[in-house]
VMD Tcl script that builds the backbone (N, CA, C; Angstrom):
set m [mol new atoms 294]
animate dup $m
set s [atomselect $m all]
$s set {name element resname resid chain x y z} {
  {N N MET 1 A 0.842 -1.162 0.000}
  {CA C MET 1 A 0.000 0.000 0.000}
  {C C MET 1 A 0.898 1.239 0.000}
  {N N THR 2 A 0.626 2.180 -0.893}
  {CA C THR 2 A 1.421 3.392 -0.943}
  {C C THR 2 A 0.527 4.586 -0.710}
  {N N GLU 3 A 1.126 5.629 -0.184}
  {CA C GLU 3 A 0.396 6.872 0.040}
  {C C GLU 3 A 0.949 7.918 -0.905}
  {N N THR 4 A 0.067 8.621 -1.612}
  {CA C THR 4 A 0.493 9.695 -2.487}
  {C C THR 4 A -0.221 10.966 -2.070}
  {N N LEU 5 A 0.460 12.073 -2.236}
  {CA C LEU 5 A -0.113 13.369 -1.920}
  {C C LEU 5 A -0.755 13.903 -3.182}
  {N N CYS 6 A -2.015 14.308 -3.118}
  {CA C CYS 6 A -2.677 14.825 -4.309}
  {C C CYS 6 A -3.605 15.966 -3.927}
  {N N ILE 7 A -3.915 16.779 -4.919}
  {CA C ILE 7 A -4.812 17.908 -4.691}
  {C C ILE 7 A -6.182 17.522 -5.217}
  {N N THR 8 A -7.182 17.596 -4.373}
  {CA C THR 8 A -8.554 17.312 -4.742}
  {C C THR 8 A -9.366 18.544 -4.379}
  {N N GLY 9 A -9.962 19.160 -5.386}
  {CA C GLY 9 A -10.693 20.399 -5.122}
  {C C GLY 9 A -9.709 21.455 -4.652}
  {N N ASN 10 A -10.009 22.071 -3.546}
  {CA C ASN 10 A -9.133 23.101 -2.995}
  {C C ASN 10 A -8.393 22.619 -1.765}
  {N N THR 11 A -8.387 21.328 -1.536}
  {CA C THR 11 A -7.745 20.813 -0.337}
  {C C THR 11 A -6.634 19.848 -0.699}
  {N N LEU 12 A -5.699 19.690 0.199}
  {CA C LEU 12 A -4.594 18.772 0.030}
  {C C LEU 12 A -4.893 17.549 0.862}
  {N N ARG 13 A -4.951 16.384 0.228}
  {CA C ARG 13 A -5.314 15.171 0.943}
  {C C ARG 13 A -4.341 14.056 0.609}
  {N N HIS 14 A -4.258 13.109 1.511}
  {CA C HIS 14 A -3.508 11.895 1.236}
  {C C HIS 14 A -4.466 10.886 0.644}
  {N N MET 15 A -4.048 10.257 -0.437}
  {CA C MET 15 A -4.824 9.175 -1.024}
  {C C MET 15 A -3.939 7.948 -1.023}
  {N N ALA 16 A -4.469 6.863 -0.552}
  {CA C ALA 16 A -3.706 5.626 -0.525}
  {C C ALA 16 A -3.968 4.836 -1.793}
  {N N ASP 17 A -2.917 4.202 -2.315}
  {CA C ASP 17 A -3.066 3.271 -3.421}
  {C C ASP 17 A -3.147 1.866 -2.841}
  {N N VAL 18 A -4.120 1.101 -3.288}
  {CA C VAL 18 A -4.297 -0.275 -2.845}
  {C C VAL 18 A -4.374 -1.141 -4.092}
  {N N THR 19 A -3.596 -2.207 -4.143}
  {CA C THR 19 A -3.641 -3.097 -5.294}
  {C C THR 19 A -4.879 -3.981 -5.221}
  {N N ILE 20 A -5.229 -4.550 -6.359}
  {CA C ILE 20 A -6.353 -5.488 -6.406}
  {C C ILE 20 A -6.120 -6.624 -5.405}
  {N N ARG 21 A -4.900 -7.122 -5.344}
  {CA C ARG 21 A -4.581 -8.218 -4.422}
  {C C ARG 21 A -4.792 -7.789 -2.972}
  {N N GLU 22 A -4.318 -6.594 -2.619}
  {CA C GLU 22 A -4.522 -6.103 -1.250}
  {C C GLU 22 A -6.008 -5.934 -0.954}
  {N N LEU 23 A -6.753 -5.449 -1.936}
  {CA C LEU 23 A -8.189 -5.285 -1.736}
  {C C LEU 23 A -8.859 -6.637 -1.488}
  {N N ARG 24 A -8.457 -7.647 -2.259}
  {CA C ARG 24 A -9.020 -8.985 -2.081}
  {C C ARG 24 A -8.656 -9.555 -0.706}
  {N N ASN 25 A -7.396 -9.401 -0.309}
  {CA C ASN 25 A -6.924 -10.005 0.941}
  {C C ASN 25 A -7.316 -9.225 2.190}
  {N N GLU 26 A -7.452 -7.914 2.058}
  {CA C GLU 26 A -7.718 -7.052 3.217}
  {C C GLU 26 A -8.933 -6.173 2.974}
  {N N GLY 27 A -9.924 -6.715 2.243}
  {CA C GLY 27 A -11.083 -5.928 1.828}
  {C C GLY 27 A -11.816 -5.248 2.962}
  {N N GLY 28 A -12.048 -5.969 4.053}
  {CA C GLY 28 A -12.768 -5.376 5.179}
  {C C GLY 28 A -12.040 -4.185 5.762}
  {N N GLU 29 A -10.730 -4.311 5.914}
  {CA C GLU 29 A -9.921 -3.209 6.460}
  {C C GLU 29 A -9.930 -2.008 5.519}
  {N N VAL 30 A -9.818 -2.270 4.216}
  {CA C VAL 30 A -9.808 -1.184 3.234}
  {C C VAL 30 A -11.151 -0.454 3.247}
  {N N VAL 31 A -12.240 -1.187 3.298}
  {CA C VAL 31 A -13.566 -0.565 3.342}
  {C C VAL 31 A -13.746 0.216 4.638}
  {N N ASP 32 A -13.256 -0.310 5.745}
  {CA C ASP 32 A -13.327 0.417 7.024}
  {C C ASP 32 A -12.589 1.754 6.926}
  {N N ARG 33 A -11.433 1.750 6.278}
  {CA C ARG 33 A -10.670 3.000 6.115}
  {C C ARG 33 A -11.472 4.007 5.296}
  {N N ALA 34 A -12.106 3.536 4.233}
  {CA C ALA 34 A -12.927 4.431 3.409}
  {C C ALA 34 A -14.102 4.961 4.221}
  {N N ALA 35 A -14.716 4.104 5.019}
  {CA C ALA 35 A -15.854 4.526 5.847}
  {C C ALA 35 A -15.440 5.598 6.846}
  {N N ARG 36 A -14.178 5.590 7.247}
  {CA C ARG 36 A -13.675 6.609 8.183}
  {C C ARG 36 A -13.287 7.902 7.468}
  {N N GLY 37 A -13.432 7.944 6.143}
  {CA C GLY 37 A -13.187 9.188 5.423}
  {C C GLY 37 A -12.014 9.169 4.466}
  {N N GLU 38 A -11.264 8.093 4.406}
  {CA C GLU 38 A -10.099 8.031 3.532}
  {C C GLU 38 A -10.532 7.735 2.099}
  {N N ARG 39 A -9.875 8.387 1.157}
  {CA C ARG 39 A -10.115 8.102 -0.263}
  {C C ARG 39 A -8.999 7.185 -0.731}
  {N N ILE 40 A -9.358 6.107 -1.380}
  {CA C ILE 40 A -8.401 5.066 -1.738}
  {C C ILE 40 A -8.482 4.797 -3.242}
  {N N ILE 41 A -7.320 4.773 -3.890}
  {CA C ILE 41 A -7.228 4.447 -5.305}
  {C C ILE 41 A -6.890 2.966 -5.433}
  {N N ILE 42 A -7.681 2.235 -6.205}
  {CA C ILE 42 A -7.434 0.830 -6.459}
  {C C ILE 42 A -6.614 0.733 -7.750}
  {N N THR 43 A -5.508 -0.019 -7.708}
  {CA C THR 43 A -4.645 -0.149 -8.874}
  {C C THR 43 A -4.581 -1.596 -9.355}
  {N N ARG 44 A -4.388 -1.736 -10.661}
  {CA C ARG 44 A -4.149 -3.039 -11.283}
  {C C ARG 44 A -2.855 -2.899 -12.074}
  {N N SER 45 A -1.861 -3.678 -11.708}
  {CA C SER 45 A -0.538 -3.609 -12.361}
  {C C SER 45 A 0.009 -2.189 -12.334}
  {N N GLY 46 A -0.214 -1.492 -11.224}
  {CA C GLY 46 A 0.309 -0.142 -11.051}
  {C C GLY 46 A -0.511 0.960 -11.698}
  {N N THR 47 A -1.581 0.606 -12.405}
  {CA C THR 47 A -2.420 1.600 -13.079}
  {C C THR 47 A -3.699 1.815 -12.277}
  {N N PRO 48 A -4.027 3.065 -11.926}
  {CA C PRO 48 A -5.279 3.328 -11.201}
  {C C PRO 48 A -6.481 2.909 -12.031}
  {N N VAL 49 A -7.395 2.150 -11.417}
  {CA C VAL 49 A -8.582 1.687 -12.126}
  {C C VAL 49 A -9.888 2.057 -11.431}
  {N N ALA 50 A -9.812 2.403 -10.150}
  {CA C ALA 50 A -11.039 2.744 -9.420}
  {C C ALA 50 A -10.676 3.568 -8.192}
  {N N GLU 51 A -11.684 4.227 -7.640}
  {CA C GLU 51 A -11.510 5.003 -6.418}
  {C C GLU 51 A -12.583 4.586 -5.421}
  {N N LEU 52 A -12.166 4.356 -4.210}
  {CA C LEU 52 A -13.086 4.009 -3.132}
  {C C LEU 52 A -13.106 5.198 -2.182}
  {N N GLN 53 A -14.290 5.703 -1.914}
  {CA C GLN 53 A -14.404 6.860 -1.030}
  {C C GLN 53 A -15.667 6.729 -0.198}
  {N N PRO 54 A -15.713 7.445 0.919}
  {CA C PRO 54 A -16.890 7.336 1.777}
  {C C PRO 54 A -18.111 7.969 1.107}
  {N N LEU 55 A -19.275 7.424 1.414}
  {CA C LEU 55 A -20.518 8.024 0.951}
  {C C LEU 55 A -20.821 9.257 1.776}
  {N N ARG 56 A -21.388 10.247 1.133}
  {CA C ARG 56 A -21.831 11.429 1.866}
  {C C ARG 56 A -23.220 11.159 2.423}
  {N N PRO 57 A -23.467 11.601 3.642}
  {CA C PRO 57 A -24.820 11.401 4.175}
  {C C PRO 57 A -25.819 12.230 3.366}
  {N N PRO 58 A -27.047 11.744 3.218}
  {CA C PRO 58 A -28.042 12.509 2.460}
  {C C PRO 58 A -28.355 13.833 3.160}
  {N N LEU 59 A -28.663 14.828 2.355}
  {CA C LEU 59 A -29.009 16.135 2.911}
  {C C LEU 59 A -30.448 16.119 3.422}
  {N N SER 60 A -30.662 16.846 4.494}
  {CA C SER 60 A -32.014 16.969 5.028}
  {C C SER 60 A -32.813 17.929 4.148}
  {N N ALA 61 A -34.115 17.902 4.296}
  {CA C ALA 61 A -34.983 18.811 3.543}
  {C C ALA 61 A -34.631 20.259 3.863}
  {N N ASP 62 A -34.338 20.544 5.134}
  {CA C ASP 62 A -33.972 21.920 5.523}
  {C C ASP 62 A -32.687 22.360 4.838}
  {N N ALA 63 A -31.697 21.453 4.751}
  {CA C ALA 63 A -30.434 21.795 4.100}
  {C C ALA 63 A -30.648 22.045 2.607}
  {N N LEU 64 A -31.496 21.237 1.970}
  {CA C LEU 64 A -31.797 21.445 0.557}
  {C C LEU 64 A -32.500 22.774 0.319}
  {N N LEU 65 A -33.444 23.106 1.190}
  {CA C LEU 65 A -34.144 24.386 1.062}
  {C C LEU 65 A -33.186 25.555 1.254}
  {N N GLU 66 A -32.269 25.432 2.190}
  {CA C GLU 66 A -31.282 26.493 2.420}
  {C C GLU 66 A -30.402 26.680 1.192}
  {N N ARG 67 A -29.993 25.589 0.581}
  {CA C ARG 67 A -29.196 25.694 -0.645}
  {C C ARG 67 A -30.004 26.374 -1.748}
  {N N ALA 68 A -31.275 26.019 -1.866}
  {CA C ALA 68 A -32.125 26.610 -2.897}
  {C C ALA 68 A -32.277 28.114 -2.673}
  {N N ARG 69 A -32.363 28.529 -1.431}
  {CA C ARG 69 A -32.506 29.964 -1.122}
  {C C ARG 69 A -31.275 30.759 -1.538}
  {N N ARG 70 A -30.115 30.099 -1.544}
  {CA C ARG 70 A -28.870 30.795 -1.882}
  {C C ARG 70 A -28.590 30.835 -3.383}
  {N N LEU 71 A -29.422 30.145 -4.186}
  {CA C LEU 71 A -29.221 30.169 -5.635}
  {C C LEU 71 A -29.576 31.547 -6.181}
  {N N PRO 72 A -28.881 31.985 -7.214}
  {CA C PRO 72 A -29.222 33.278 -7.798}
  {C C PRO 72 A -30.563 33.190 -8.511}
  {N N PRO 73 A -31.270 34.313 -8.628}
  {CA C PRO 73 A -32.545 34.295 -9.338}
  {C C PRO 73 A -32.325 33.987 -10.822}
  {N N VAL 74 A -33.316 33.362 -11.432}
  {CA C VAL 74 A -33.229 32.994 -12.846}
  {C C VAL 74 A -34.245 33.820 -13.620}
  {N N ASP 75 A -33.767 34.460 -14.676}
  {CA C ASP 75 A -34.648 35.198 -15.588}
  {C C ASP 75 A -35.178 34.179 -16.591}
  {N N ALA 76 A -36.432 33.764 -16.439}
  {CA C ALA 76 A -37.003 32.697 -17.259}
  {C C ALA 76 A -37.020 33.055 -18.740}
  {N N VAL 77 A -37.285 34.310 -19.054}
  {CA C VAL 77 A -37.347 34.730 -20.461}
  {C C VAL 77 A -35.954 34.636 -21.082}
  {N N ALA 78 A -34.950 35.132 -20.382}
  {CA C ALA 78 A -33.584 35.083 -20.901}
  {C C ALA 78 A -33.099 33.635 -21.016}
  {N N LEU 79 A -33.459 32.811 -20.063}
  {CA C LEU 79 A -33.080 31.403 -20.108}
  {C C LEU 79 A -33.689 30.736 -21.338}
  {N N ARG 80 A -34.960 30.984 -21.584}
  {CA C ARG 80 A -35.625 30.397 -22.750}
  {C C ARG 80 A -34.974 30.871 -24.044}
  {N N GLU 81 A -34.619 32.151 -24.105}
  {CA C GLU 81 A -33.952 32.673 -25.307}
  {C C GLU 81 A -32.595 31.998 -25.506}
  {N N ASP 82 A -31.859 31.808 -24.421}
  {CA C ASP 82 A -30.555 31.135 -24.517}
  {C C ASP 82 A -30.714 29.692 -25.001}
  {N N ILE 83 A -31.707 29.008 -24.484}
  {CA C ILE 83 A -31.940 27.616 -24.894}
  {C C ILE 83 A -32.365 27.559 -26.353}
  {N N ASP 84 A -33.246 28.474 -26.752}
  {CA C ASP 84 A -33.713 28.495 -28.144}
  {C C ASP 84 A -32.564 28.724 -29.117}
  {N N GLU 85 A -31.551 29.487 -28.706}
  {CA C GLU 85 A -30.399 29.742 -29.574}
  {C C GLU 85 A -29.579 28.474 -29.800}
  {N N LEU 86 A -29.643 27.536 -28.873}
  {CA C LEU 86 A -28.845 26.318 -28.975}
  {C C LEU 86 A -29.419 25.303 -29.950}
  {N N PHE 87 A -30.714 25.362 -30.214}
  {CA C PHE 87 A -31.373 24.350 -31.032}
  {C C PHE 87 A -31.917 24.962 -32.315}
  {N N PRO 88 A -31.923 24.168 -33.389}
  {CA C PRO 88 A -32.472 24.692 -34.649}
  {C C PRO 88 A -33.989 24.895 -34.535}
  {N N ASP 89 A -34.508 25.804 -35.366}
  {CA C ASP 89 A -35.940 26.108 -35.347}
  {C C ASP 89 A -36.795 24.896 -35.704}
  {N N ASP 90 A -36.250 23.985 -36.493}
  {CA C ASP 90 A -37.030 22.830 -36.933}
  {C C ASP 90 A -36.722 21.574 -36.104}
  {N N LEU 91 A -36.357 21.739 -34.860}
  {CA C LEU 91 A -36.015 20.601 -34.011}
  {C C LEU 91 A -37.187 19.637 -33.860}
  {N N ASP 92 A -38.392 20.170 -33.639}
  {CA C ASP 92 A -39.568 19.292 -33.521}
  {C C ASP 92 A -39.741 18.442 -34.766}
  {N N GLU 93 A -39.557 19.072 -35.904}
  {CA C GLU 93 A -39.700 18.333 -37.167}
  {C C GLU 93 A -38.585 17.295 -37.292}
  {N N MET 94 A -37.388 17.650 -36.939}
  {CA C MET 94 A -36.257 16.712 -37.017}
  {C C MET 94 A -36.482 15.493 -36.118}
  {N N LEU 95 A -37.126 15.707 -34.977}
  {CA C LEU 95 A -37.383 14.621 -34.035}
  {C C LEU 95 A -38.693 13.898 -34.332}
  {N N GLY 96 A -39.407 14.352 -35.336}
  {CA C GLY 96 A -40.676 13.718 -35.699}
  {C C GLY 96 A -41.793 14.046 -34.729}
  {N N LEU 97 A -41.728 15.201 -34.082}
  {CA C LEU 97 A -42.727 15.573 -33.098}
  {C C LEU 97 A -43.807 16.481 -33.673}
  {N N SER 98 A -43.653 16.906 -34.917}
  {CA C SER 98 A -44.690 17.795 -35.485}
  {C C SER 98 A -45.323 17.202 -36.700}
}
mol reanalyze $m
mol bondsrecalc $m
mol representation Tube
mol addrep $m
């Protein structure tokens, strides 16, 4: 098992590399480490193939509402105009919807 220093987002974290063999032989321990918050890269023949990381707990309804309150207002007319610019005028016809 090796530890490498890497930048994830705006934070500096240690990520451990675990081989497929180590995962097979010490799977419970590796999963326990991930459950405690460690991010682990699974390697096959030295090549990273997967990442094991802890699940984030689901957000409560109050937390979701708070996030929604902090979103900037959306101008529906401007949004529709922007979307219309992305698609051809005959999109319905192209999709067989008209």
